[in-house]
N, CA and C atoms as a LAMMPS dump frame, in Angstrom:
ITEM: TIMESTEP
0
ITEM: NUMBER OF ATOMS
117
ITEM: BOX BOUNDS ff ff ff
-5.0000000000000000e+02 5.0000000000000000e+02
-5.0000000000000000e+02 5.0000000000000000e+02
-5.0000000000000000e+02 5.0000000000000000e+02
ITEM: ATOMS id mol type element x y z
1 1 1 N -447.007 -154.721 12.309
2 1 2 C -447.073 -153.346 12.737
3 1 3 C -446.252 -152.43 11.848
4 2 1 N -445.111 -152.928 11.422
5 2 2 C -444.252 -152.108 10.559
6 2 3 C -444.99 -151.794 9.258
7 3 1 N -445.636 -152.776 8.671
8 3 2 C -446.363 -152.542 7.418
9 3 3 C -447.475 -151.522 7.607
10 4 1 N -448.147 -151.599 8.74
11 4 2 C -449.239 -150.645 9.011
12 4 3 C -448.684 -149.231 9.152
13 5 1 N -447.573 -149.105 9.851
14 5 2 C -446.937 -147.782 9.995
15 5 3 C -446.488 -147.243 8.637
16 6 1 N -445.931 -148.126 7.809
17 6 2 C -445.489 -147.704 6.482
18 6 3 C -446.674 -147.246 5.643
19 7 1 N -447.774 -147.993 5.701
20 7 2 C -448.953 -147.605 4.932
21 7 3 C -449.505 -146.276 5.411
22 8 1 N -449.531 -146.066 6.715
23 8 2 C -450.005 -144.789 7.262
24 8 3 C -449.1 -143.647 6.831
25 9 1 N -447.817 -143.89 6.882
26 9 2 C -446.851 -142.861 6.497
27 9 3 C -446.997 -142.511 5.008
28 10 1 N -447.345 -143.495 4.194
29 10 2 C -447.526 -143.285 2.737
30 10 3 C -448.867 -142.636 2.44
31 11 1 N -449.714 -142.465 3.461
32 11 2 C -450.994 -141.83 3.246
33 11 3 C -452.124 -142.779 2.923
34 12 1 N -451.895 -144.08 3.025
35 12 2 C -452.923 -145.069 2.741
36 12 3 C -453.608 -145.477 4.047
37 13 1 N -454.546 -144.636 4.472
38 13 2 C -455.24 -144.85 5.731
39 13 3 C -456.054 -146.123 5.789
40 14 1 N -456.674 -146.504 4.686
41 14 2 C -457.507 -147.714 4.654
42 14 3 C -456.633 -148.942 4.851
43 15 1 N -455.529 -149.027 4.129
44 15 2 C -454.625 -150.179 4.251
45 15 3 C -453.993 -150.189 5.644
46 16 1 N -453.638 -149.031 6.159
47 16 2 C -453.054 -148.968 7.521
48 16 3 C -454.04 -149.511 8.53
49 17 1 N -455.297 -149.09 8.477
50 17 2 C -456.303 -149.576 9.419
51 17 3 C -456.481 -151.079 9.281
52 18 1 N -456.533 -151.575 8.067
53 18 2 C -456.648 -153.013 7.818
54 18 3 C -455.51 -153.763 8.493
55 19 1 N -454.302 -153.284 8.298
56 19 2 C -453.136 -153.965 8.856
57 19 3 C -453.112 -153.865 10.374
58 20 1 N -453.499 -152.714 10.932
59 20 2 C -453.571 -152.562 12.392
60 20 3 C -454.591 -153.516 12.993
61 21 1 N -455.737 -153.713 12.325
62 21 2 C -456.761 -154.625 12.808
63 21 3 C -456.262 -156.072 12.776
64 22 1 N -455.547 -156.447 11.736
65 22 2 C -454.99 -157.798 11.685
66 22 3 C -453.968 -158 12.798
67 23 1 N -453.139 -157.014 13.033
68 23 2 C -452.133 -157.114 14.091
69 23 3 C -452.817 -157.227 15.457
70 24 1 N -453.854 -156.437 15.683
71 24 2 C -454.574 -156.485 16.961
72 24 3 C -455.155 -157.868 17.183
73 25 1 N -455.76 -158.441 16.125
74 25 2 C -456.336 -159.782 16.253
75 25 3 C -455.251 -160.824 16.587
76 26 1 N -454.109 -160.733 15.907
77 26 2 C -453.004 -161.663 16.148
78 26 3 C -452.524 -161.561 17.601
79 27 1 N -452.308 -160.352 18.088
80 27 2 C -451.79 -160.177 19.437
81 27 3 C -452.809 -160.656 20.476
82 28 1 N -454.103 -160.42 20.233
83 28 2 C -455.122 -160.89 21.15
84 28 3 C -455.169 -162.412 21.177
85 29 1 N -455.118 -163.034 20.003
86 29 2 C -455.132 -164.507 19.933
87 29 3 C -453.897 -165.084 20.614
88 30 1 N -452.736 -164.455 20.436
89 30 2 C -451.526 -164.94 21.083
90 30 3 C -451.612 -164.808 22.589
91 31 1 N -452.16 -163.699 23.068
92 31 2 C -452.313 -163.483 24.513
93 31 3 C -453.275 -164.498 25.125
94 32 1 N -454.386 -164.748 24.44
95 32 2 C -455.345 -165.726 24.938
96 32 3 C -454.734 -167.138 24.97
97 33 1 N -454.009 -167.476 23.914
98 33 2 C -453.368 -168.779 23.876
99 33 3 C -452.356 -168.913 25.011
100 34 1 N -451.582 -167.877 25.236
101 34 2 C -450.589 -167.902 26.304
102 34 3 C -451.257 -168.062 27.656
103 35 1 N -452.431 -167.459 27.842
104 35 2 C -453.156 -167.535 29.088
105 35 3 C -453.957 -168.843 29.209
106 36 1 N -453.921 -169.668 28.147
107 36 2 C -454.639 -170.932 28.175
108 36 3 C -456.114 -170.796 27.957
109 37 1 N -456.524 -169.723 27.292
110 37 2 C -457.948 -169.453 27.091
111 37 3 C -458.383 -169.637 25.654
112 38 1 N -457.501 -170.109 24.801
113 38 2 C -457.832 -170.291 23.387
114 38 3 C -458.824 -171.434 23.233
115 39 1 N -459.837 -171.251 22.381
116 39 2 C -460.844 -172.319 22.174
117 39 3 C -460.248 -173.465 21.412
């Protein structure tokens, strides 16, 4: 998340969006695993 915020602050919207999407995927996977729903 920090890297995404830094990229956004630097004006690199494409890289920021890429990093935010990776973070979202990681958090979703972690939440599913914690809930015992990971495949």
